[in-house]
C-alpha positions in Angstrom: 47.5 11.2 188.3 44.2 12.8 187.1 46.1 14.9 184.5 47.8 11.8 183.2 44.4 10.1 182.7 43.1 13.1 180.8 46.2 13.3 178.5 46.0 9.7 177.7 42.4 10.0 176.9 43.0 12.9 174.7 45.8 11.2 172.8 43.7 8.1 172.3 41.0 10.3 170.7 43.3 12.6 168.6 45.7 9.9 167.4 43.7 8.7 164.5 43.1 12.2 163.3 46.7 13.1 163.5 47.8 9.9 161.6 47.3 10.6 157.9 49.3 7.7 156.5 52.5 8.1 154.7 52.9 10.3 151.6 53.3 8.3 148.4 57.0 7.8 147.8 59.1 5.9 145.2 62.6 5.3 144.3 64.3 6.2 141.1 67.7 5.6 139.6 69.7 8.8 138.9 73.3 8.8 137.6 73.9 5.3 139.2 72.4 6.1 142.5 69.0 5.1 143.8 67.1 8.2 145.2 63.9 8.2 147.3 61.2 10.9 146.7 57.8 11.8 148.1 55.0 13.8 146.6 52.6 15.5 149.1 50.7 18.7 149.5 49.6 21.4 147.1 51.2 24.4 145.6 54.5 25.1 143.8 57.2 22.3 144.2 59.7 22.5 146.9 62.8 20.4 146.7 64.7 19.8 149.9 68.2 18.3 149.5 69.9 16.9 152.5 73.7 17.2 152.6 75.8 14.3 153.5 
């Protein structure tokens, strides 16, 4: 029980620091489809395509 109280207190303190808000995203029309994209971080671009 004591461990659960400690864990809950730590999560309550750490949660605001962990929540950074969502990266800015937008939708764009590409070849008749609407695609969603996000821009976040620094450095060279990385494009991640998810297969269907």
